[in-house]
N, C-alpha and C positions, 0 to 999 in steps of 0.2 A: 634564334631569333622563336620558334617553339615556342622555346620554355617560360619566355615572355610573356603570351600567346595566351598560352593553359592557362599562365597563374595571371591573369584580367581577369578571362571565364574563369576561372577561382574566385575570383575576388565581386564580381558580378553572383554568381551561387550566391555567398558570402553576405550581401546585399539584401538579394531577397529573403535570406533567413534575418536580417535584423529589422525585413521590409515588415517579417511575422510576428517580432517581439519575441526571436529569444535572444535570456539573456546574456551564455556567449558568447554569441556575437559579436560583439566591438572588441572582446579580444582576437581575438579573430583575424575580425577588418587589421589591426595592429598590427598581426603578424603578417598579413600579407601584405601588405606593405611595406615591412622589412625586410621580404624575402623579395619586394618586388626591384627594393634598391641595389640590392647584393650581388641578386640577378645583373640587373644594366653595368654593378661595378667590375662584376666578370666576365663579362660580353664585351667591356673595354679595359680589364689587360691579354683576357686572347687574344683578342685585333693588337697590341702591343706585343704584345710576342709573338706573334707571329711574324709582325715588318718585322722584329729585329731578326729571327732567325731567316728573314729571307735574304737581311742584309751578311747577316754571318754567311752565307753559302755564295752571294756574289762574291764577299770579298774581294782587296784592290784589286782591279787589268790588271794584267800582264800579254803584253805589247811590246816587241822588236822587231827592227826595219838597218837590217846595215848593208852598203853596199862597198867594194873590192879598190875600184875606184880614187886613187890621189893621183895628183899634179904629177909627180915624178915617178908613175909605174903608165904609162903605154908600154904599150907592147905585146909578145907571149909573155906566162910568166911560168916554168916549167920546159921544159924537163925537169925530175930528177927522179932518184936510184932507188926511193920507196915512196907509201904513199904519203902525203900529207895534206892535214888538215888547212884549206883557205882561211885565210886570216883577213877577214870586209871587215879592215880599216874604220872606213867611213860611216861612222854610227849614227843613227838619219834621225833614230826612235828607240829609248828602249827605258818603255813604262815597266817599271817591276826589276830595275836593272838584273833581268838577268839571263844578256849578250856581255859574252867580255871578248871586244875586241883582243884582247890581246892574251889569248888561249886562238880565238873564234866558234868558239862554243857558248849558246846556251844553258844552263844550267835550269828543270827546274826548283821549285821551291816551295811547290805546291803539285799534291797528286791532283789531277784532271785529264780530262781532254782535250789535245794542240792540234792546231793547226800549223805545219812548216810546210817555204815554199822555196824553191830555192833556184836561181836561172845561169845558167852560163854559157858566154859564148866562148864559140871557136873562132878560129882564123885557117884558111888554103894554105899562108904561107907558113913554112914550106910543102908540107899534108897537113890533112883535118887530124886529129885524134887526139880528139877533150875528154876524157871521160872523169865525170866525177859520181861522188854517192852521197845520197843525205846515209846519217847515222846514227842511232842510238844507240848509246853505247859499248861504241866500237861493229855494233851488227848491222845490216845494211838494207836499210829502208830502201831505196829508190835510187835508178843511177837515167841521168840523166849523160848520152852522149852524141858526139859529129863524127866519121868515124871514112865517112865516105861522102864526099860531095864537089863540083861543080861548080860554083858557084863560091864567091869571097870569102863569107861571113856566114856561118849559119846560126841559133840559140839554140837551146832545148833549156824548159821549164819542169820541173815536177816538183806536186804538191803532195800533202803525206797525214795523216789525220792517225793521230796517236796517242795511247794512252800513256802516263805517264807516274811516275816514285818524285817523292823532293829526292833529290838526290839524282837524280836520272843528269843524262846529258846528251845532248845532239848539235853533228856540229857536217858539214860540208869537207868528203874528202876526196880530194884527187890523185886517182891512179900510175904507180906510176907507170915514167915514162909519158905520161902524159901530158902536156899542155894547154891552158887558157890563153884565150884575147884580151885585152881591155884600152880602153880612151874612153876619151871625155862620154857620158850620160851612160855611168855608170851598166854597165851591161852585164855588172858578174853582178848578182846582189841574194841578202840570209833573209831570210823575216821568216815568224813567228805567233801567235799569238793563244789563248789560252782559254780556248772553248767552256767550260765551262771544271765545275771542279764538285771533284766525287767522290 
């Protein structure tokens, strides 16, 4: 914009020279007119490139939401002798197809900052012992637990914001010898989304 203003001012100066009868002025005015046209063309190209760059940085969205419950799975799940990945089989949203219901894991396709959330529902029957953790490539990011309670059911929710490389995996793991409870209402869920690319 500043360049265009300078070119216009310069054009005005040259017009003044032309009025005084300078013989070289017509050639200079022609050059200024061409420069003005080129500047406008370049400004348009820059705006187009900036718009394209912004679209590339945004890229395709990535988001998923899955719940554990299916009609045949009411009741306690676990305990197991070893730590076990929870497979949330009821996939409600899976934009970008990063979540795999067969494995229970989300796999990043692009490097970026991601937000993950999981909720675990515990039961007092026989005694509360629900312990699960959100993990990135096997490394614990956050725990959710219910191991002492006087009411019949409790839930625990955790949220984590984490940087992932393409190929990194995030999942929820049930601790060995613990269990969780589920029934109608999707009380156990796992979700995540890409906040922005890096």
